DODO-408073 format. One record per residue (C-alpha): residue number from 1; residue in three letters; x negated, y, z. Coordinates in pm, 1 decimal. Example, Ala and Ser with C-alpha at 12.3 -4.5 7.8 and 13.67 -1.06 7.14 Angstrom:
// DODO-408073
<pt 1 "ala" <-1230.0 -450.0 780.0>>
<pt 2 "ser" <-1367.0 -106.0 714.0>>
END
This chain:
// DODO-408073
<pt 1 "unk" <-6515.2 12989.2 13531.4>>
<pt 2 "unk" <-6203.2 12901.6 13333.2>>
<pt 3 "unk" <-6005.2 13170.2 13150.7>>
<pt 4 "unk" <-5640.7 13257.8 13220.9>>
<pt 5 "unk" <-5546.9 13109.0 12883.0>>
<pt 6 "unk" <-5718.5 12777.7 12966.9>>
<pt 7 "unk" <-5539.0 12755.3 13303.5>>
<pt 8 "unk" <-5203.5 12843.4 13143.5>>
<pt 9 "unk" <-5242.5 12576.3 12876.9>>
<pt 10 "unk" <-5340.6 12322.3 13142.5>>
<pt 11 "unk" <-5035.4 12415.7 13352.7>>
<pt 12 "unk" <-4800.4 12367.0 13057.5>>
<pt 13 "unk" <-4955.8 12027.8 13004.1>>
<pt 14 "unk" <-4883.0 11937.0 13364.1>>
<pt 15 "unk" <-4515.5 12032.5 13314.5>>
<pt 16 "unk" <-4490.1 11812.9 13006.5>>
<pt 17 "unk" <-4657.6 11523.4 13187.6>>
<pt 18 "unk" <-4446.8 11589.9 13502.1>>
<pt 19 "unk" <-4758.6 11582.8 13719.5>>
<pt 20 "unk" <-4825.4 11791.8 14035.6>>
<pt 21 "unk" <-5020.3 12109.2 13953.1>>
<pt 22 "unk" <-5273.1 12056.9 14232.8>>
<pt 23 "unk" <-5385.1 11722.3 14085.7>>
<pt 24 "unk" <-5317.9 11775.0 13716.5>>
<pt 25 "unk" <-5488.1 12110.0 13656.4>>
<pt 26 "unk" <-5835.2 12011.0 13784.8>>
<pt 27 "unk" <-5823.5 11698.1 13568.4>>
<pt 28 "unk" <-5699.2 11888.3 13262.1>>
<pt 29 "unk" <-5979.7 12140.7 13293.2>>
<pt 30 "unk" <-6250.7 11881.8 13355.0>>
<pt 31 "unk" <-6487.1 11828.4 13054.9>>
<pt 32 "unk" <-6399.4 11499.8 12888.7>>
<pt 33 "unk" <-6663.9 11236.0 12815.2>>
<pt 34 "unk" <-6756.4 11192.9 12450.5>>
<pt 35 "unk" <-6930.0 10911.8 12268.0>>
<pt 36 "unk" <-7309.9 10954.4 12252.9>>
<pt 37 "unk" <-7445.6 11076.6 11922.1>>
<pt 38 "unk" <-7616.4 10790.5 11742.1>>
<pt 39 "unk" <-7868.2 10837.9 11461.1>>
<pt 40 "unk" <-7707.6 10613.5 11199.5>>
<pt 41 "unk" <-8003.7 10658.3 10967.3>>
<pt 42 "unk" <-8228.0 10434.9 11181.0>>
<pt 43 "unk" <-8272.8 10081.7 11039.6>>
<pt 44 "unk" <-8098.7 9812.4 11242.6>>
<pt 45 "unk" <-8251.1 9473.1 11318.4>>
<pt 46 "unk" <-8001.5 9209.6 11211.0>>
<pt 47 "unk" <-8103.8 8932.6 11448.6>>
<pt 48 "unk" <-8375.5 8746.3 11634.4>>
<pt 49 "unk" <-8593.4 8641.3 11344.5>>
<pt 50 "unk" <-8897.5 8419.1 11359.9>>
<pt 51 "unk" <-9210.8 8633.4 11382.9>>
<pt 52 "unk" <-9418.6 8672.4 11070.5>>
<pt 53 "unk" <-9752.0 8486.6 11057.6>>
<pt 54 "unk" <-10046.5 8709.4 10965.3>>
<pt 55 "unk" <-10420.8 8657.3 10955.0>>
<pt 56 "unk" <-10461.1 9030.0 11029.0>>
<pt 57 "unk" <-10583.4 9130.7 11372.7>>
<pt 58 "unk" <-10362.7 9441.4 11368.6>>
<pt 59 "unk" <-10057.2 9547.0 11171.3>>
<pt 60 "unk" <-9786.1 9811.8 11161.7>>
<pt 61 "unk" <-9473.5 9860.3 10949.7>>
<pt 62 "unk" <-9252.4 10167.1 10980.4>>
<pt 63 "unk" <-8954.4 10339.2 10818.6>>
<pt 64 "unk" <-9072.0 10657.5 10646.0>>
<pt 65 "unk" <-8745.5 10853.9 10674.0>>
<pt 66 "unk" <-8701.3 10814.2 11050.3>>
<pt 67 "unk" <-9060.2 10727.9 11152.6>>
<pt 68 "unk" <-8920.1 10419.2 11326.4>>
<pt 69 "unk" <-9165.4 10134.9 11394.3>>
<pt 70 "unk" <-9020.1 9811.9 11253.9>>
<pt 71 "unk" <-9306.4 9574.1 11327.4>>
<pt 72 "unk" <-9637.7 9603.8 11508.5>>
<pt 73 "unk" <-9925.8 9389.1 11620.8>>
<pt 74 "unk" <-10213.9 9537.0 11823.1>>
<pt 75 "unk" <-10129.8 9866.2 11654.2>>
<pt 76 "unk" <-10306.7 10078.5 11918.7>>
<pt 77 "unk" <-10623.8 9869.8 11932.9>>
<pt 78 "unk" <-10936.0 10054.0 11814.5>>
<pt 79 "unk" <-11129.5 9871.6 11543.4>>
<pt 80 "unk" <-11336.7 9946.7 11230.7>>
<pt 81 "unk" <-11122.8 10017.7 10925.2>>
<pt 82 "unk" <-11392.0 10050.0 10653.8>>
<pt 83 "unk" <-11287.7 10266.1 10356.2>>
<pt 84 "unk" <-10953.2 10356.3 10508.3>>
<pt 85 "unk" <-11173.7 10622.9 10669.5>>
<pt 86 "unk" <-11183.7 10786.0 10326.2>>
<pt 87 "unk" <-10825.9 10905.0 10383.8>>
<pt 88 "unk" <-10951.4 11130.0 10663.8>>
<pt 89 "unk" <-11259.6 11225.4 10461.9>>
<pt 90 "unk" <-11039.3 11327.0 10167.3>>
<pt 91 "unk" <-10828.7 11545.1 10397.4>>
<pt 92 "unk" <-11146.3 11712.3 10525.1>>
<pt 93 "unk" <-11265.4 11773.0 10168.5>>
<pt 94 "unk" <-10933.0 11940.2 10090.0>>
<pt 95 "unk" <-11003.0 12194.4 10364.3>>
<pt 96 "unk" <-11372.6 12244.6 10290.9>>
<pt 97 "unk" <-11341.6 12251.3 9909.5>>
<pt 98 "unk" <-10986.1 12373.6 9848.3>>
<pt 99 "unk" <-11036.2 12455.9 9477.6>>
<pt 100 "unk" <-11016.0 12122.8 9290.6>>
<pt 101 "unk" <-11188.6 12274.5 8986.5>>
<pt 102 "unk" <-11507.7 12357.6 9178.0>>
<pt 103 "unk" <-11807.7 12189.0 9012.6>>
<pt 104 "unk" <-12052.4 12018.6 9249.4>>
<pt 105 "unk" <-12374.3 11823.8 9208.3>>
<pt 106 "unk" <-12425.1 11452.9 9274.0>>
<pt 107 "unk" <-12702.6 11462.6 9539.6>>
<pt 108 "unk" <-12990.9 11222.9 9584.2>>
<pt 109 "unk" <-12818.1 11086.7 9896.1>>
<pt 110 "unk" <-12555.6 10929.5 9668.6>>
<pt 111 "unk" <-12816.4 10673.9 9555.5>>
<pt 112 "unk" <-12813.5 10508.3 9899.2>>
<pt 113 "unk" <-12434.5 10491.1 9891.5>>
<pt 114 "unk" <-12450.6 10325.7 9549.0>>
<pt 115 "unk" <-12676.2 10054.3 9686.6>>
<pt 116 "unk" <-12443.4 9971.1 9973.9>>
<pt 117 "unk" <-12096.5 9926.3 9826.6>>
<pt 118 "unk" <-11831.5 10036.3 9578.3>>
<pt 119 "unk" <-11946.8 10312.8 9344.6>>
<pt 120 "unk" <-11904.8 10449.9 8992.1>>
<pt 121 "unk" <-12277.1 10481.7 8917.7>>
<pt 122 "unk" <-12278.4 10860.9 8905.6>>
<pt 123 "unk" <-12608.7 10991.2 8763.7>>
<pt 124 "unk" <-12805.6 11168.5 9037.4>>
<pt 125 "unk" <-12824.9 11539.7 8962.5>>
<pt 126 "unk" <-12519.1 11535.5 8736.2>>
<pt 127 "unk" <-12215.1 11755.4 8801.4>>
<pt 128 "unk" <-11840.7 11693.2 8829.7>>
<pt 129 "unk" <-11531.6 11864.7 8966.2>>
<pt 130 "unk" <-11390.7 11817.7 9315.0>>
<pt 131 "unk" <-11072.4 11678.6 9157.5>>
<pt 132 "unk" <-11261.4 11410.6 8962.5>>
<pt 133 "unk" <-11471.3 11310.6 9260.2>>
<pt 134 "unk" <-11167.6 11282.4 9487.3>>
<pt 135 "unk" <-11002.9 11062.4 9225.0>>
<pt 136 "unk" <-11310.8 10838.7 9213.7>>
<pt 137 "unk" <-11328.2 10831.4 9594.8>>
<pt 138 "unk" <-10969.1 10710.2 9634.9>>
<pt 139 "unk" <-10890.2 10497.0 9328.7>>
<pt 140 "unk" <-11198.4 10266.9 9310.8>>
<pt 141 "unk" <-11314.1 10380.5 9659.4>>
<pt 142 "unk" <-11646.2 10505.6 9519.9>>
<pt 143 "unk" <-11894.6 10577.1 9796.9>>
<pt 144 "unk" <-12123.5 10787.7 9576.4>>
<pt 145 "unk" <-11832.7 11019.1 9489.6>>
<pt 146 "unk" <-11733.1 11066.8 9854.8>>
<pt 147 "unk" <-12091.0 11131.2 9970.8>>
<pt 148 "unk" <-12124.3 11393.5 9697.2>>
<pt 149 "unk" <-11811.4 11569.5 9823.6>>
<pt 150 "unk" <-11918.4 11548.1 10186.5>>
<pt 151 "unk" <-12256.6 11707.2 10124.7>>
<pt 152 "unk" <-12110.9 11974.4 9896.5>>
<pt 153 "unk" <-11853.3 12060.2 10160.4>>
<pt 154 "unk" <-12076.4 12077.3 10468.0>>
<pt 155 "unk" <-12439.3 12076.8 10356.3>>
<pt 156 "unk" <-12508.6 11730.4 10498.7>>
<pt 157 "unk" <-12312.7 11414.4 10567.2>>
<pt 158 "unk" <-12371.3 11444.4 10942.1>>
<pt 159 "unk" <-12223.2 11796.1 10944.8>>
<pt 160 "unk" <-11931.8 11669.9 10738.5>>
<pt 161 "unk" <-11867.2 11392.6 10992.0>>
<pt 162 "unk" <-11859.8 11650.3 11272.2>>
<pt 163 "unk" <-11602.0 11851.1 11079.2>>
<pt 164 "unk" <-11393.0 11544.6 10993.1>>
<pt 165 "unk" <-11382.6 11432.4 11356.0>>
<pt 166 "unk" <-11267.5 11778.1 11464.1>>
<pt 167 "unk" <-10998.4 11761.2 11195.0>>
<pt 168 "unk" <-10887.9 11425.0 11332.9>>
<pt 169 "unk" <-10836.8 11583.9 11674.6>>
<pt 170 "unk" <-10640.7 11871.8 11521.6>>
<pt 171 "unk" <-10414.0 11630.1 11336.6>>
<pt 172 "unk" <-10344.2 11415.8 11642.8>>
<pt 173 "unk" <-10567.8 11125.9 11539.5>>
<pt 174 "unk" <-10700.3 11079.0 11890.2>>
<pt 175 "unk" <-10805.0 10715.7 11836.3>>
<pt 176 "unk" <-11010.4 10779.1 11524.0>>
<pt 177 "unk" <-11382.1 10848.7 11492.0>>
<pt 178 "unk" <-11604.1 10860.1 11182.9>>
<pt 179 "unk" <-11976.5 10787.4 11170.0>>
<pt 180 "unk" <-12004.6 10865.7 10796.6>>
<pt 181 "unk" <-11785.1 10987.3 10512.4>>
<pt 182 "unk" <-11733.8 10648.4 10347.6>>
<pt 183 "unk" <-11649.3 10393.8 10616.8>>
<pt 184 "unk" <-11966.9 10195.8 10545.1>>
<pt 185 "unk" <-12082.4 9992.7 10842.7>>
<pt 186 "unk" <-12303.0 10204.2 11071.0>>
<pt 187 "unk" <-12280.0 10387.5 11402.0>>
<pt 188 "unk" <-11968.6 10408.9 11616.9>>
<pt 189 "unk" <-11652.9 10446.1 11410.7>>
<pt 190 "unk" <-11302.2 10318.2 11455.3>>
<pt 191 "unk" <-10932.9 10383.8 11415.5>>
<pt 192 "unk" <-10600.7 10215.7 11492.0>>
<pt 193 "unk" <-10304.1 10108.0 11283.1>>
<pt 194 "unk" <-10104.0 10398.8 11427.7>>
<pt 195 "unk" <-10373.0 10650.9 11332.3>>
<pt 196 "unk" <-10408.7 10501.4 10983.7>>
<pt 197 "unk" <-10033.1 10547.9 10947.1>>
<pt 198 "unk" <-10079.0 10920.3 11018.6>>
<pt 199 "unk" <-10378.6 10949.0 10784.1>>
<pt 200 "unk" <-10191.7 10785.8 10496.7>>
<pt 201 "unk" <-9885.8 11004.0 10557.4>>
<pt 202 "unk" <-10097.6 11321.6 10555.9>>
<pt 203 "unk" <-10276.4 11219.4 10235.8>>
<pt 204 "unk" <-9945.3 11126.8 10070.1>>
<pt 205 "unk" <-9808.4 11471.2 10156.6>>
<pt 206 "unk" <-10097.8 11641.9 9973.6>>
<pt 207 "unk" <-9993.6 11713.1 9611.4>>
<pt 208 "unk" <-10348.7 11671.0 9479.5>>
<pt 209 "unk" <-10423.7 11345.3 9661.1>>
<pt 210 "unk" <-10085.0 11176.3 9617.7>>
<pt 211 "unk" <-10123.7 11063.0 9251.6>>
<pt 212 "unk" <-10463.0 10906.2 9324.3>>
<pt 213 "unk" <-10306.2 10678.0 9587.1>>
<pt 214 "unk" <-10100.4 10490.4 9326.0>>
<pt 215 "unk" <-10328.5 10514.9 9022.6>>
<pt 216 "unk" <-10447.5 10189.2 8866.6>>
<pt 217 "unk" <-10718.1 10316.0 8631.1>>
<pt 218 "unk" <-10910.9 10631.4 8555.2>>
<pt 219 "unk" <-11237.4 10781.7 8443.8>>
<pt 220 "unk" <-11477.1 11057.3 8538.0>>
<pt 221 "unk" <-11676.3 11262.9 8288.7>>
<pt 222 "unk" <-11966.5 11463.2 8422.8>>
<pt 223 "unk" <-12050.0 11810.4 8293.6>>
<pt 224 "unk" <-12350.4 11650.9 8123.3>>
<pt 225 "unk" <-12122.1 11409.5 7935.4>>
<pt 226 "unk" <-12168.4 11081.6 8126.4>>
<pt 227 "unk" <-11842.3 10883.4 8132.7>>
<pt 228 "unk" <-11757.9 10637.2 8409.1>>
<pt 229 "unk" <-11437.4 10432.9 8391.1>>
<pt 230 "unk" <-11291.6 10266.3 8699.2>>
<pt 231 "unk" <-11005.6 10049.3 8829.0>>
<pt 232 "unk" <-10824.0 10060.8 9160.0>>
<pt 233 "unk" <-10920.9 9819.1 9434.7>>
<pt 234 "unk" <-10550.8 9776.4 9526.4>>
<pt 235 "unk" <-10435.5 9449.2 9369.1>>
<pt 236 "unk" <-10072.1 9516.5 9461.3>>
<pt 237 "unk" <-10047.8 9793.7 9202.0>>
<pt 238 "unk" <-9843.7 9672.3 8907.2>>
<pt 239 "unk" <-9684.9 9383.5 9101.4>>
<pt 240 "unk" <-9324.7 9335.6 9213.6>>
<pt 241 "unk" <-9404.8 9542.0 9523.7>>
<pt 242 "unk" <-9376.1 9903.4 9411.0>>
<pt 243 "unk" <-9664.8 10104.1 9555.3>>
<pt 244 "unk" <-9609.9 10477.6 9607.2>>
<pt 245 "unk" <-9940.7 10512.2 9791.6>>
<pt 246 "unk" <-10217.1 10278.2 9896.3>>
<pt 247 "unk" <-10576.4 10257.4 10013.8>>
<pt 248 "unk" <-10802.0 9957.9 10066.4>>
<pt 249 "unk" <-11107.1 9903.6 10284.5>>
<pt 250 "unk" <-11357.1 9623.8 10339.2>>
<pt 251 "unk" <-11680.9 9557.8 10524.9>>
<pt 252 "unk" <-11804.6 9239.7 10692.0>>
<pt 253 "unk" <-11738.2 9394.2 11032.8>>
<pt 254 "unk" <-11396.6 9542.7 10954.4>>
<pt 255 "unk" <-11282.6 9253.6 10730.1>>
<pt 256 "unk" <-11001.1 9326.9 10481.0>>
<pt 257 "unk" <-10782.8 9633.8 10535.2>>
<pt 258 "unk" <-10492.6 9789.4 10348.2>>
<pt 259 "unk" <-10243.6 10072.1 10398.6>>
<pt 260 "unk" <-9946.4 10132.6 10168.1>>
<pt 261 "unk" <-9617.4 10314.0 10121.6>>
<pt 262 "unk" <-9363.6 10111.0 9924.8>>
<pt 263 "unk" <-8993.4 10114.9 9832.0>>
<pt 264 "unk" <-8728.8 9859.8 9927.7>>
<pt 265 "unk" <-8440.5 9736.5 9708.9>>
<pt 266 "unk" <-8206.4 10009.6 9839.5>>
<pt 267 "unk" <-8459.9 10284.5 9784.7>>
<pt 268 "unk" <-8575.6 10287.0 10147.3>>
<pt 269 "unk" <-8938.0 10395.0 10187.0>>
<pt 270 "unk" <-9154.3 10176.6 10410.3>>
<pt 271 "unk" <-9511.8 10227.5 10525.1>>
<pt 272 "unk" <-9739.2 9943.1 10631.8>>
<pt 273 "unk" <-10093.0 9894.7 10760.8>>
<pt 274 "unk" <-10293.2 9570.2 10770.1>>
<pt 275 "unk" <-10627.7 9567.1 10957.1>>
<pt 276 "unk" <-10890.8 9297.0 11008.7>>
<pt 277 "unk" <-10733.2 9051.9 10766.2>>
<pt 278 "unk" <-10865.8 8742.4 10592.0>>
<pt 279 "unk" <-10618.7 8802.1 10307.4>>
<pt 280 "unk" <-10490.7 9160.0 10311.0>>
<pt 281 "unk" <-10265.1 9145.1 10005.5>>
<pt 282 "unk" <-10093.5 8824.5 10119.5>>
<pt 283 "unk" <-10056.1 8961.7 10472.6>>
<pt 284 "unk" <-9912.4 9286.8 10338.4>>
<pt 285 "unk" <-9649.3 9111.1 10128.6>>
<pt 286 "unk" <-9557.7 8889.4 10423.6>>
<pt 287 "unk" <-9519.6 9185.5 10661.7>>
<pt 288 "unk" <-9310.8 9394.2 10421.3>>
<pt 289 "unk" <-9089.1 9101.6 10320.8>>
<pt 290 "unk" <-9034.9 9014.5 10688.6>>
<pt 291 "unk" <-8906.6 9366.1 10757.2>>
<pt 292 "unk" <-8684.4 9376.0 10446.8>>
<pt 293 "unk" <-8529.2 9041.0 10543.6>>
<pt 294 "unk" <-8465.4 9129.2 10904.1>>
<pt 295 "unk" <-8357.7 9493.5 10895.6>>
<pt 296 "unk" <-8062.7 9669.4 10735.0>>
<pt 297 "unk" <-8056.4 10035.6 10634.5>>
<pt 298 "unk" <-7739.1 10248.4 10661.9>>
END
C-alpha cells in the first residue's frame, strides 16, 4: 500500500512531466531497478593466463580475506597428507590439554615414533610442558613430541585418534580421517586440499599455535634438564616469500606436502596447499607467483 503523501508526490511529478495520471502514477510508484551490490574486495582475474605447471597431485590457493579460491587442482580428492595431520592433532591437544603450562611425561610409546621419522630425541620418562611439546610438534614436526601429547591427552594414541576424528567432524572437516596422531604411514588416513585449508586456518587462529607456524628455530628443555634444539622443516622460512604460517609433511606414500599462509606485495594474505609433490617448495612458489601475476586486489 502506498501512502497519501507518496501518491501526492507522484501526481505532482505527472503534472510537471505533462503525463496522464492513469499511466504516470503507476510508473512513478513502481520500485526502480538498482545496480546489484558487488563485493569489490574479491580479487579479480586479469586475463586468461597459461596454467601453472606443478608436480603436485593436488593444490589449492585462496584469498584469506574473502575466502575466495584463486587456483585449485584436485582439491577435493582424498589422499594421505603425512604430517599435515599434525595440524588437526594440535587442535585436539588444545581442547584436551588447554593449560599450556601442564607438565606431562614422555611415554615409552614415543620410542617407536622416534624410530620412524622426525623427532627431537626426547628422553623416555622425562617431563616437559604442553607448550614446549606443541612447539616441537609443529616446528620440526617431532613425532615423539606429538605422541607424548596424544597419550597425555587421551590415555592412549588410539583414544586420541577417536577424539581427533570427532573434532574433525565438528569443525566441518568431513573429508579428513586420522589413523594416528603424527601422520606416519599406517592404517586408513586421508584429507583433501580443502580440508587442509580449514585445518591451517583454525591453527593460525589459535594464539598459542600461531607463532609456532612461522618459527625457524627453537629448543625444548625437559624438567630434568635435557636440552634439545631444533630447526623448522619449512625451507621457505627466511626467503623472499614471507611466511605467516606453514606446515610440512612427508612420507613415501603421501610424497611432499606443504601448507602456508603468505603475504603479497600489496599486503594481501594468501593461503596455499600443495599435496603429493615431487618438489613442494618449488611447486608452492610457482602456485603463489601464478596467482600474484594473474589476479589484482582492490
